[in-house]
PASEBA-1860 file (N, C-alpha, C; in nm, 3 decimals):
! residues 215
1> XXXXXXXX> -6.126/2.942/-14.923/-6.243/2.859/-14.899/-6.369/2.944/-14.878 ~ -6.371/3.021/-14.773/-6.485/3.108/-14.746/-6.468/3.239/-14.821 ~ -6.567/3.275/-14.901/-6.561/3.398/-14.980/-6.633/3.509/-14.904 ~ -6.555/3.599/-14.847/-6.609/3.703/-14.759/-6.710/3.793/-14.829 ~ -6.697/3.808/-14.960/-6.788/3.898/-15.032/-6.929/3.840/-15.046 ~ -6.946/3.714/-15.004/-7.077/3.652/-15.006/-7.149/3.663/-14.872 ~ -7.084/3.729/-14.776/-7.144/3.756/-14.646/-7.180/3.904/-14.638 ~ -7.301/3.932/-14.598/-7.349/4.070/-14.585/-7.391/4.093/-14.440
9> XXXXXXXX> -7.340/4.202/-14.382/-7.381/4.244/-14.249/-7.451/4.378/-14.263 ~ -7.577/4.381/-14.227/-7.660/4.499/-14.250/-7.750/4.523/-14.129 ~ -7.734/4.640/-14.068/-7.817/4.679/-13.953/-7.816/4.574/-13.842 ~ -7.696/4.519/-13.817/-7.680/4.422/-13.710/-7.726/4.281/-13.745 ~ -7.766/4.258/-13.871/-7.812/4.127/-13.914/-7.713/4.068/-14.013 ~ -7.709/3.934/-14.018/-7.620/3.862/-14.108/-7.699/3.801/-14.223 ~ -7.638/3.802/-14.342/-7.699/3.740/-14.459/-7.589/3.671/-14.540 ~ -7.625/3.560/-14.604/-7.532/3.497/-14.698/-7.596/3.494/-14.836
17> XXXXXXXX> -7.514/3.510/-14.939/-7.568/3.510/-15.075/-7.614/3.370/-15.112 ~ -7.738/3.358/-15.151/-7.799/3.229/-15.174/-7.740/3.157/-15.295 ~ -7.688/3.038/-15.272/-7.629/2.958/-15.378/-7.735/2.912/-15.478 ~ -7.859/2.901/-15.431/-7.968/2.854/-15.517/-8.038/2.967/-15.591 ~ -8.001/3.091/-15.560/-8.053/3.204/-15.635/-8.188/3.255/-15.593 ~ -8.237/3.215/-15.475/-8.364/3.270/-15.429/-8.457/3.168/-15.368 ~ -8.403/3.081/-15.283/-8.485/2.977/-15.222/-8.456/2.969/-15.073 ~ -8.559/2.980/-14.992/-8.544/2.967/-14.847/-8.522/2.821/-14.812
25> XXXXXXXX> -8.428/2.796/-14.720/-8.394/2.659/-14.680/-8.471/2.617/-14.556 ~ -8.479/2.707/-14.458/-8.543/2.672/-14.331/-8.639/2.782/-14.284 ~ -8.701/2.848/-14.379/-8.798/2.951/-14.347/-8.739/3.087/-14.318 ~ -8.610/3.105/-14.348/-8.543/3.232/-14.322/-8.585/3.339/-14.423 ~ -8.565/3.464/-14.385/-8.602/3.576/-14.472/-8.504/3.589/-14.588 ~ -8.557/3.620/-14.705/-8.476/3.648/-14.823/-8.474/3.798/-14.849 ~ -8.362/3.846/-14.903/-8.348/3.987/-14.935/-8.272/4.001/-15.066 ~ -8.321/4.084/-15.154/-8.253/4.111/-15.281/-8.183/4.246/-15.270
33> XXXXXXXX> -8.055/4.247/-15.302/-7.976/4.369/-15.293/-7.881/4.376/-15.412 ~ -7.898/4.478/-15.493/-7.816/4.499/-15.612/-7.816/4.375/-15.701 ~ -7.934/4.316/-15.717/-7.949/4.202/-15.806/-7.904/4.069/-15.748 ~ -7.862/4.068/-15.625/-7.815/3.944/-15.559/-7.913/3.908/-15.447 ~ -7.943/3.779/-15.435/-8.036/3.732/-15.332/-7.959/3.680/-15.212 ~ -7.998/3.728/-15.095/-7.932/3.688/-14.970/-8.033/3.623/-14.876 ~ -7.984/3.529/-14.795/-8.064/3.460/-14.693/-8.019/3.505/-14.555 ~ -8.114/3.536/-14.467/-8.075/3.579/-14.333/-8.020/3.461/-14.254
41> XXXXXXXX> -7.910/3.489/-14.183/-7.842/3.388/-14.100/-7.862/3.431/-13.956 ~ -7.950/3.362/-13.886/-7.994/3.405/-13.753/-7.905/3.344/-13.644 ~ -7.841/3.426/-13.560/-7.753/3.373/-13.453/-7.823/3.281/-13.356 ~ -7.951/3.301/-13.332/-8.023/3.215/-13.239/-8.031/3.072/-13.290 ~ -8.015/3.055/-13.421/-8.029/2.921/-13.481/-7.897/2.862/-13.526 ~ -7.788/2.937/-13.514/-7.660/2.889/-13.566/-7.544/2.943/-13.481 ~ -7.463/2.853/-13.429/-7.349/2.895/-13.347/-7.242/2.963/-13.432 ~ -7.230/2.922/-13.557/-7.134/2.989/-13.645/-7.176/3.133/-13.671
49> XXXXXXXX> -7.305/3.156/-13.689/-7.354/3.293/-13.706/-7.327/3.374/-13.580 ~ -7.343/3.312/-13.464/-7.313/3.381/-13.338/-7.166/3.419/-13.331 ~ -7.079/3.324/-13.369/-6.935/3.353/-13.367/-6.902/3.470/-13.459 ~ -6.957/3.469/-13.579/-6.929/3.577/-13.676/-6.980/3.710/-13.622 ~ -7.097/3.709/-13.562/-7.154/3.832/-13.509/-7.067/3.890/-13.397 ~ -7.007/3.803/-13.316/-6.929/3.848/-13.202/-6.782/3.872/-13.236 ~ -6.729/3.794/-13.332/-6.584/3.798/-13.357/-6.546/3.833/-13.500 ~ -6.631/3.800/-13.595/-6.598/3.822/-13.735/-6.582/3.689/-13.808
57> XXXXXXXX> -6.568/3.696/-13.938/-6.562/3.577/-14.022/-6.426/3.509/-14.009 ~ -6.422/3.381/-13.968/-6.293/3.310/-13.959/-6.238/3.284/-14.098 ~ -6.108/3.290/-14.111/-6.043/3.273/-14.241/-5.996/3.129/-14.256 ~ -6.081/3.044/-14.314/-6.045/2.907/-14.343/-5.989/2.901/-14.485 ~ -5.866/2.853/-14.498/-5.806/2.838/-14.631/-5.835/2.698/-14.685 ~ -5.823/2.682/-14.817/-5.843/2.552/-14.877/-5.983/2.537/-14.935 ~ -6.017/2.413/-14.971/-6.143/2.390/-15.043/-6.236/2.290/-14.976 ~ -6.189/2.218/-14.872/-6.272/2.113/-14.814/-6.294/2.136/-14.665
65> XXXXXXXX> -6.420/2.118/-14.624/-6.459/2.134/-14.485/-6.530/2.008/-14.439 ~ -6.482/1.950/-14.329/-6.548/1.837/-14.266/-6.637/1.892/-14.155 ~ -6.768/1.870/-14.169/-6.865/1.923/-14.074/-6.922/1.806/-13.994 ~ -6.899/1.807/-13.863/-6.945/1.700/-13.775/-7.066/1.747/-13.697 ~ -7.176/1.674/-13.710/-7.300/1.714/-13.645/-7.383/1.805/-13.733 ~ -7.401/1.766/-13.858/-7.465/1.853/-13.957/-7.614/1.872/-13.933 ~ -7.677/1.780/-13.860/-7.821/1.786/-13.834/-7.897/1.799/-13.967 ~ -7.997/1.886/-13.972/-8.078/1.900/-14.094/-8.015/1.995/-14.196
73> XXXXXXXX> -7.906/2.059/-14.158/-7.832/2.138/-14.255/-7.852/2.288/-14.250 ~ -7.901/2.342/-14.137/-7.922/2.486/-14.128/-7.791/2.563/-14.145 ~ -7.694/2.536/-14.058/-7.565/2.605/-14.069/-7.489/2.559/-14.193 ~ -7.501/2.431/-14.226/-7.436/2.379/-14.347/-7.478/2.459/-14.469 ~ -7.606/2.492/-14.478/-7.655/2.563/-14.596/-7.592/2.701/-14.609 ~ -7.570/2.770/-14.497/-7.508/2.902/-14.503/-7.359/2.892/-14.536 ~ -7.292/2.790/-14.483/-7.152/2.770/-14.520/-7.143/2.730/-14.668 ~ -7.241/2.658/-14.715/-7.248/2.625/-14.858/-7.258/2.752/-14.942
81> XXXXXXXX> -7.336/2.849/-14.895/-7.345/2.978/-14.964/-7.209/3.046/-14.973 ~ -7.132/3.035/-14.864/-7.004/3.105/-14.856/-6.890/3.030/-14.924 ~ -6.913/2.904/-14.961/-6.809/2.820/-15.022/-6.854/2.766/-15.157 ~ -6.887/2.850/-15.253/-6.940/2.801/-15.380/-6.842/2.711/-15.456 ~ -6.713/2.727/-15.430/-6.612/2.648/-15.500/-6.546/2.544/-15.410 ~ -6.605/2.521/-15.293/-6.550/2.424/-15.200/-6.640/2.302/-15.188 ~ -6.603/2.214/-15.093/-6.682/2.094/-15.067/-6.700/2.079/-14.917 ~ -6.823/2.057/-14.874/-6.855/2.033/-14.734/-6.895/1.887/-14.718
89> XXXXXXXX> -6.816/1.813/-14.641/-6.849/1.675/-14.607/-6.929/1.680/-14.476 ~ -7.060/1.660/-14.486/-7.151/1.682/-14.375/-7.190/1.550/-14.310 ~ -7.139/1.526/-14.188/-7.161/1.401/-14.118/-7.274/1.416/-14.016 ~ -7.370/1.325/-14.021/-7.482/1.326/-13.927/-7.519/1.182/-13.892 ~ -7.540/1.156/-13.762/-7.567/1.020/-13.716/-7.716/0.987/-13.717 ~ -7.802/1.087/-13.706/-7.947/1.063/-13.698/-8.007/1.047/-13.838 ~ -8.073/0.933/-13.860/-8.135/0.910/-13.990/-8.251/1.007/-14.014 ~ -8.315/1.051/-13.906/-8.425/1.147/-13.919/-8.375/1.281/-13.971
97> XXXXXXXX> -8.267/1.331/-13.912/-8.209/1.458/-13.957/-8.141/1.443/-14.092 ~ -8.093/1.322/-14.121/-8.017/1.300/-14.245/-8.103/1.316/-14.369 ~ -8.232/1.285/-14.357/-8.320/1.292/-14.474/-8.328/1.433/-14.533 ~ -8.358/1.538/-14.453/-8.358/1.673/-14.510/-8.218/1.719/-14.551 ~ -8.114/1.670/-14.483/-7.978/1.704/-14.522/-7.949/1.650/-14.662 ~ -7.992/1.528/-14.688/-7.976/1.469/-14.821/-8.051/1.549/-14.927 ~ -8.173/1.589/-14.892/-8.253/1.667/-14.987/-8.183/1.798/-15.021 ~ -8.123/1.860/-14.920/-8.047/1.984/-14.941/-7.929/1.960/-15.034
105> XXXXXXXX> -7.859/1.850/-15.014/-7.739/1.821/-15.094/-7.772/1.797/-15.240 ~ -7.893/1.752/-15.269/-7.933/1.728/-15.408/-7.949/1.858/-15.485 ~ -7.973/1.968/-15.411/-7.988/2.099/-15.475/-7.858/2.178/-15.474 ~ -7.764/2.136/-15.392/-7.639/2.212/-15.375/-7.519/2.121/-15.404 ~ -7.444/2.156/-15.508/-7.337/2.071/-15.557/-7.221/2.055/-15.458 ~ -7.210/2.147/-15.360/-7.091/2.146/-15.274/-7.114/2.079/-15.139 ~ -7.225/2.008/-15.121/-7.252/1.936/-14.997/-7.251/1.785/-15.025 ~ -7.167/1.712/-14.948/-7.163/1.566/-14.956/-7.214/1.511/-14.823
113> XXXXXXXX> -7.337/1.460/-14.817/-7.391/1.410/-14.691/-7.335/1.272/-14.658 ~ -7.305/1.251/-14.529/-7.252/1.123/-14.483/-7.331/1.081/-14.360 ~ -7.399/0.968/-14.368/-7.469/0.913/-14.253/-7.369/0.830/-14.175 ~ -7.329/0.879/-14.058/-7.228/0.808/-13.982/-7.207/0.867/-13.845 ~ -7.135/0.794/-13.762/-7.102/0.833/-13.626/-6.971/0.911/-13.628 ~ -6.975/1.036/-13.588/-6.856/1.122/-13.595/-6.747/1.080/-13.498 ~ -6.775/0.987/-13.408/-6.670/0.937/-13.320/-6.591/0.824/-13.386 ~ -6.629/0.789/-13.508/-6.558/0.683/-13.580/-6.521/0.732/-13.721
121> XXXXXXXX> -6.425/0.824/-13.729/-6.389/0.880/-13.860/-6.333/0.776/-13.958 ~ -6.290/0.662/-13.905/-6.237/0.559/-13.995/-6.345/0.507/-14.089 ~ -6.471/0.524/-14.052/-6.581/0.474/-14.137/-6.607/0.563/-14.258 ~ -6.559/0.686/-14.255/-6.581/0.776/-14.370/-6.453/0.843/-14.418 ~ -6.339/0.797/-14.368/-6.211/0.861/-14.404/-6.180/0.848/-14.553 ~ -6.217/0.735/-14.615/-6.189/0.716/-14.757/-6.267/0.816/-14.842 ~ -6.384/0.855/-14.794/-6.467/0.950/-14.869/-6.413/1.093/-14.856 ~ -6.364/1.126/-14.736/-6.319/1.263/-14.709/-6.177/1.288/-14.755
129> XXXXXXXX> -6.089/1.191/-14.730/-5.947/1.211/-14.760/-5.885/1.305/-14.660 ~ -5.826/1.415/-14.706/-5.764/1.515/-14.619/-5.846/1.643/-14.624 ~ -5.893/1.688/-14.506/-5.976/1.809/-14.501/-5.891/1.931/-14.468 ~ -5.931/2.045/-14.520/-5.862/2.171/-14.492/-5.911/2.236/-14.363 ~ -6.032/2.199/-14.322/-6.090/2.255/-14.199/-6.192/2.157/-14.142 ~ -6.212/2.167/-14.010/-6.312/2.086/-13.941/-6.401/2.178/-13.858 ~ -6.530/2.152/-13.865/-6.628/2.223/-13.784/-6.707/2.117/-13.709 ~ -6.714/2.129/-13.577/-6.785/2.029/-13.496/-6.889/2.094/-13.408
137> XXXXXXXX> -7.011/2.040/-13.413/-7.121/2.086/-13.328/-7.203/1.963/-13.288 ~ -7.155/1.892/-13.187/-7.216/1.766/-13.144/-7.236/1.769/-12.994 ~ -7.356/1.739/-12.949/-7.386/1.737/-12.805/-7.358/1.598/-12.749 ~ -7.237/1.579/-12.698/-7.203/1.454/-12.631/-7.092/1.480/-12.530 ~ -7.064/1.384/-12.445/-6.973/1.406/-12.334/-6.829/1.431/-12.380 ~ -6.778/1.345/-12.467/-6.638/1.356/-12.508/-6.625/1.433/-12.640 ~ -6.661/1.559/-12.636/-6.652/1.642/-12.755/-6.507/1.665/-12.796 ~ -6.421/1.680/-12.698/-6.278/1.700/-12.726/-6.221/1.576/-12.794
145> XXXXXXXX> -6.252/1.458/-12.741/-6.201/1.334/-12.799/-6.246/1.316/-12.943 ~ -6.372/1.348/-12.971/-6.423/1.338/-13.106/-6.347/1.430/-13.201 ~ -6.326/1.553/-13.157/-6.257/1.651/-13.240/-6.113/1.606/-13.268 ~ -6.045/1.556/-13.166/-5.906/1.514/-13.183/-5.895/1.390/-13.272 ~ -5.986/1.295/-13.258/-5.983/1.175/-13.342/-5.999/1.211/-13.489 ~ -6.094/1.297/-13.519/-6.116/1.337/-13.657/-5.999/1.419/-13.711 ~ -5.945/1.505/-13.627/-5.835/1.590/-13.670/-5.710/1.508/-13.699 ~ -5.681/1.415/-13.611/-5.561/1.333/-13.629/-5.569/1.252/-13.759
153> XXXXXXXX> -5.687/1.206/-13.791/-5.702/1.122/-13.908/-5.724/1.201/-14.037 ~ -5.791/1.317/-14.028/-5.840/1.380/-14.150/-5.799/1.525/-14.172 ~ -5.755/1.596/-14.070/-5.722/1.738/-14.087/-5.574/1.756/-14.122 ~ -5.549/1.829/-14.228/-5.410/1.853/-14.269/-5.339/1.944/-14.171 ~ -5.207/1.935/-14.167/-5.128/2.027/-14.085/-5.148/2.169/-14.134 ~ -5.168/2.259/-14.042/-5.197/2.397/-14.077/-5.344/2.424/-14.100 ~ -5.425/2.317/-14.095/-5.569/2.334/-14.114/-5.634/2.397/-13.992 ~ -5.744/2.465/-14.014/-5.817/2.531/-13.906/-5.933/2.443/-13.858
161> XXXXXXXX> -5.975/2.468/-13.736/-6.088/2.395/-13.680/-6.174/2.487/-13.596 ~ -6.301/2.452/-13.586/-6.395/2.525/-13.501/-6.472/2.421/-13.420 ~ -6.448/2.420/-13.289/-6.520/2.331/-13.199/-6.625/2.412/-13.125 ~ -6.752/2.383/-13.154/-6.861/2.448/-13.084/-6.892/2.364/-12.960 ~ -6.842/2.407/-12.848/-6.846/2.331/-12.724/-6.978/2.351/-12.649 ~ -7.047/2.242/-12.623/-7.168/2.245/-12.541/-7.128/2.201/-12.401 ~ -7.096/2.298/-12.316/-7.033/2.270/-12.187/-7.117/2.180/-12.099 ~ -7.247/2.198/-12.096/-7.333/2.118/-12.009/-7.341/1.973/-12.054
169> XXXXXXXX> -7.315/1.947/-12.181/-7.311/1.808/-12.228/-7.185/1.737/-12.182 ~ -7.078/1.813/-12.159/-6.952/1.756/-12.111/-6.962/1.726/-11.961 ~ -7.010/1.823/-11.884/-7.022/1.808/-11.739/-7.131/1.902/-11.690 ~ -7.246/1.846/-11.656/-7.360/1.928/-11.617/-7.339/1.997/-11.483 ~ -7.246/1.946/-11.401/-7.224/2.003/-11.268/-7.115/2.109/-11.264 ~ -7.029/2.113/-11.366/-6.913/2.202/-11.365/-6.949/2.341/-11.416 ~ -6.869/2.439/-11.376/-6.883/2.573/-11.431/-6.850/2.570/-11.580 ~ -6.938/2.621/-11.666/-6.915/2.613/-11.810/-6.782/2.674/-11.854
177> XXXXXXXX> -6.741/2.784/-11.792/-6.614/2.846/-11.829/-6.497/2.753/-11.799 ~ -6.504/2.679/-11.687/-6.396/2.587/-11.653/-6.391/2.472/-11.753 ~ -6.507/2.429/-11.803/-6.510/2.326/-11.907/-6.443/2.376/-12.034 ~ -6.472/2.501/-12.070/-6.410/2.560/-12.188/-6.259/2.572/-12.169 ~ -6.215/2.610/-12.049/-6.072/2.624/-12.021/-6.002/2.488/-12.032 ~ -6.064/2.384/-11.977/-6.005/2.250/-11.983/-5.999/2.200/-12.127 ~ -6.101/2.232/-12.204/-6.103/2.190/-12.344/-5.992/2.259/-12.422 ~ -5.970/2.387/-12.394/-5.862/2.460/-12.462/-5.727/2.399/-12.430
185> XXXXXXXX> -5.706/2.359/-12.304/-5.581/2.293/-12.265/-5.566/2.161/-12.339 ~ -5.677/2.084/-12.349/-5.673/1.957/-12.420/-5.641/1.974/-12.567 ~ -5.691/2.081/-12.628/-5.660/2.108/-12.768/-5.512/2.142/-12.787 ~ -5.457/2.219/-12.696/-5.315/2.251/-12.703/-5.230/2.125/-12.689 ~ -5.268/2.041/-12.595/-5.195/1.914/-12.575/-5.212/1.821/-12.695 ~ -5.321/1.839/-12.769/-5.347/1.758/-12.887/-5.286/1.811/-13.015 ~ -5.204/1.915/-13.005/-5.133/1.964/-13.122/-5.196/2.082/-13.192 ~ -5.273/2.162/-13.119/-5.338/2.278/-13.178/-5.292/2.407/-13.111
193> XXXXXXXX> -5.289/2.513/-13.190/-5.280/2.648/-13.136/-5.423/2.699/-13.122 ~ -5.455/2.746/-13.002/-5.590/2.798/-12.978/-5.591/2.946/-13.014 ~ -5.668/2.982/-13.116/-5.671/3.119/-13.166/-5.774/3.204/-13.091 ~ -5.888/3.143/-13.058/-5.996/3.215/-12.990/-6.075/3.118/-12.903 ~ -6.123/3.168/-12.791/-6.225/3.099/-12.712/-6.333/3.203/-12.685 ~ -6.449/3.187/-12.749/-6.554/3.288/-12.745/-6.679/3.233/-12.675 ~ -6.725/3.304/-12.573/-6.851/3.271/-12.508/-6.966/3.313/-12.601 ~ -7.054/3.220/-12.636/-7.160/3.249/-12.732/-7.288/3.303/-12.669
201> XXXXXXXX> -7.285/3.328/-12.540/-7.397/3.393/-12.472/-7.415/3.536/-12.528 ~ -7.535/3.589/-12.543/-7.664/3.536/-12.498/-7.737/3.451/-12.603 ~ -7.679/3.438/-12.722/-7.748/3.365/-12.828/-7.751/3.214/-12.801 ~ -7.641/3.163/-12.743/-7.631/3.020/-12.714/-7.577/3.007/-12.571 ~ -7.662/2.978/-12.477/-7.625/2.973/-12.336/-7.534/2.852/-12.306 ~ -7.426/2.877/-12.230/-7.331/2.774/-12.188/-7.264/2.706/-12.307 ~ -7.247/2.780/-12.415/-7.178/2.730/-12.534/-7.057/2.820/-12.561 ~ -6.951/2.758/-12.611/-6.828/2.829/-12.644/-6.778/2.787/-12.782
209> XXXXXXX> -6.720/2.879/-12.854/-6.656/2.849/-12.980/-6.506/2.852/-12.961 ~ -6.439/2.742/-12.993/-6.295/2.736/-12.984/-6.239/2.726/-13.126 ~ -6.171/2.829/-13.169/-6.115/2.839/-13.303/-5.967/2.804/-13.294 ~ -5.925/2.703/-13.370/-5.790/2.648/-13.353/-5.722/2.626/-13.488 ~ -5.592/2.605/-13.480/-5.513/2.570/-13.599/-5.420/2.455/-13.564 ~ -5.416/2.354/-13.649/-5.330/2.238/-13.626/-5.185/2.272/-13.658 ~ -5.097/2.248/-13.563/-4.956/2.283/-13.582/-4.869/2.159/-13.597
END
């Protein structure tokens, strides 16, 4: 799914090879190297970039990725760069954010935008079918419940998942690490092996990346 040769790490910075051949998506810097155009992937703007910077590129197998909380498509666009032969089903509930996401999808063949509530996967399950991986980045209280509902309905056995946990959205009074620990336990009870729990500080304060595999 993810083609590692399309990711460039240079002088502590991340770049993805531009699927459009030389077009900035969100004002990011472009760089040409050996005839290939790359877009800078800034950790301050993307939790996935933060995870890669701290841990390395996760190995998602397969061709389809269900992305929950796509927003305007910043991180989606970089994953699109890395998955030229895959399909990203990008779910976003906000009609305001959905408009630029749709515009992005018209230029990129591997993005399928879905205007919908990620807590109700039954509304878009016919469009997605069975996903090889799930990526979730949604600021709401029951982030674990959302991830498990989508996984149970749409993620194949053996599929990987990445839950970008916003601890303060779950419980503003609790210690963020304890929220991450409880979420990891919930994922295990929900049928996942927890591969990593990464604190995304200092790029993303009180955020954690939980990398899992459905067993």
